[in-house]
N, C-alpha and C positions, 0 to 999 in steps of 0.2 A: 468552539470558536477559535481558540488559540492555534489549533491544527490546520485551520483554513486561512486565517488572517494573513494577508500579504501575498497570497499565492494565486496565480492564474488558475481558474477553476473550470474544468470540463464537467458538464452535467449529463446524466442519462435521464431523459424525460419520458414519462408515461402519462400522456394527457388523459387517457381513458382507463387508467389503472394498470396493474401489472399483467392483466390478461389481454390488454390491447397492444397497439403499436408502441414500439420503443424507438428512440433515436438519440444519438449523441449530439450534444450541442456545445460548441466552443465559443462562438461569437455571442456577444450581448445582443439579445433579440430586439428587433424594431418594436417600438411601443413600450419598452421597459421604462419604469419611472426614472426621472432624472437623477434621483438620489441614489440609485444603484451605482456603486463604485465600479469602474472598469478601467483597464489599462491596456494600451496597445503593446503587443508582443510580436516581434518579428519571428516568423516561422519559415524555415528554409524554402519549402516548395510552394506554399500558398501565399507568401508575403505576410503582411501585418494583420494580426487578428486582435480585435477588441475583446479581451477576456473580462468576465466578471471576476471581481475580487471580493470575497465574502468577509467583510470586516466587522459586521454588526449583526445583532439578532434580527433586526427588521429585514435585512437582506435574506437571512436564512429562512425566515417565515415566508417571504415572497417566493423563494425558490420552491418551498413546499407547495405553495398555492399553484405554482406553475407545473406541478407534477414531476419536479426534479428529485426523484427518490434516491438516486445514487449520486454521490459527490466525489469527484476524482481530481484532487489538486496536484499541481506540479511538485516535484521534489525540491524545487528551488523557489525562491521568492522573486517577485516581479522587480524588486530593487537590484537584483543581481542574478539574472537568468543563467549565467554560465556556471554558477557555483551551487551545486546541490547541497542541501543541509544534511543529507543522509546518503548511505548506500542501502538499497532495498533489494531483498531477495524474495521473490514470489514462489512459494513451494506449492506446485500444482500436481495432484496425484492422477496418474493414469490408471483407471480401473483394471483389475480389482483392488489396486492400492487405494488407500483412503486416508483419513485423518491420522490414524495410528502411524502409518509410514511417514507422513509429513512431520509428525512430532519427533520421530527418530532422526530425521534429516535436520530438523531445526536444532536439535541438541548438538548435532555434528557441526553445524554452522557456528553455534555459540562457542563450542570447544575450540574451533579453529581460530576465532577472533580472540578468545581469551588468551591463547598462546601469544598473540600480538599485543596483549595488555589492553584490549579494546572491549568495551561493554556492548552488548546487543540486547534488543528488546523484541518480544514476539507479540503478534496479534493474529486473530483469525482473519481470514479474508472475508468472512461472512458468507462464503460460498462453500467450496469443497476443501480448501486448503488453509495454509498458514503463510504468514509473511514475517520476515525477520528484518528489522531495521538496525543499522549501525550508525549512530549519530556522529556527525562530523562538526557542523556549525563553524567551519573555518574557511579556508581559501581554496580548498581542492576544487578542481573543475571536472566537468564530465569527461574531459580528455584523459583524466587520471582514473576517475571512479568507474567508468564503464569497462575499460580493459581489466582493471583490478577485479571487478565483480565477475567478469567472464573467466578470468584465471582461477578464481575461487571455485566457481561451478565446475570447471574442467578438472581441477585437482580432486574435487569430491567425486566426480564421475570415475576418474582413474582409480581412486581408492576403494570405491564401492560400486562397481559397474552393475551389480545385480539390483541395486537399490536406487541409484541416482542416474539421471540423464541431464545433459546440459544443452541438448539440441532440441529445437521445437518440433521436429518431425514426429507426427503422431504415431507412426508405426513403431518408433523407438521407445515410446512412453508406456507401453502396456505393462501394468504391474509395477511401475517405477514412479519416482517423484521427479518431476522436472524442476530443477533449480533455475528459475527464469531470472537471468541477470540483465536481460535486455531493457528492463524498465529504467535503467540508469542512463537515460537519454534525455536531452533537453526537450525534445518534442513529445515525450510520453508523460502520462499521468498514472497515478496509482490510487485505488479507492482509499478514501480517508478513513482513519480510525473513527469509530462511532457512526459511520455512514450506514444507513439502511441498505439492504440488498433486495432487489426485486425478485424474490423467489416465492414458491408456493408457501413455504414456511418463512416468515419475514425475519430472518436473522440479521445480526448486526456485526460489522467488523469490530471485534472486541479485543482490547489488550488482555493478555493472559500472563500469569506468573510462570517462571521456569519450573516451579513445582507442578503447576497444572500441565505444562508441556510434558514433563516426565510422567505424570499420570496418564496423559493421552498416549504416550509411547508404550505404556504397559497395557493399554486397552481399557483403563478404568474411567476415562473421561471422553465424551464425544465433542467437547468444546464447541457447542452450538448454543448461541444465546439470543433470545428475543429481547425486545425493547425493555419490558418491565424488569427482566433479570439484569440487564446492563445498568439501568438506573439504580437498582439495589446495590450492585457491585460498586458503583461510583460512590454511593452514600457510605459504604463501609470501607472501601479501599482508597478512595480518591482516584485521581487520574494516573493510572499506571504508566501511561505513555508520556507524562509530563517531562521526564528527563530527556526524551528525544528532542525536545525543543531547545534545550539549554546546554546539554553536555557537549563540551568541546573535546574532540579527539583528532588525532593525526594518523593517517595511514603510514605504514612503514615505507621507506623509499624503495625497497626491493623485496 
């Protein structure tokens, strides 16, 4: 709940289960209960959209009943849509690259930000790759974070062109890891930590330790977790992504 609260929420709905039709939904649907919290958010091309904001367990249960199996919140809160609370990097492998290569690249991202005295946190996407979040929780706007994230991805591509690609072109991604910086945009959303993913194997977007990432980079971990395993991890480790909500960090000026 803390990772959804206060944020405009895009849902991926599967009314007939994961084997049926899927569709993205941004607007609060007609007929939704009056107690479902929503907020109008101006979107450049389509005007104002009335987004659901999932602030309580009842809303989360209702979303489940509506077949909203995947939850994709904004990187910013509805109270200040111009200021993302994080920079996010989505590490997406192009076959035959896989989770091992993503872990190697995640370690590079961590090392790069550590040189700037900034902490970063990793989670699985719940699909094929990994995501690395750098908490900000300050006044930085997308005008700063988007070009900064792009510059990081391009620098990584220059440093390791056989492993990293920063451009979306599919033909460039074969056997490499796309460091997708484009999620750092006001209009985009990223799958929430702890969200289910609608896959044949129902994996979860799961926070992982950097030791686990290192094990993944060496090929010793596949870093795929289903619901029961995630609940057990939370029981033992707590919320590994909790610092992302509170840690205040400032990007270097140049």
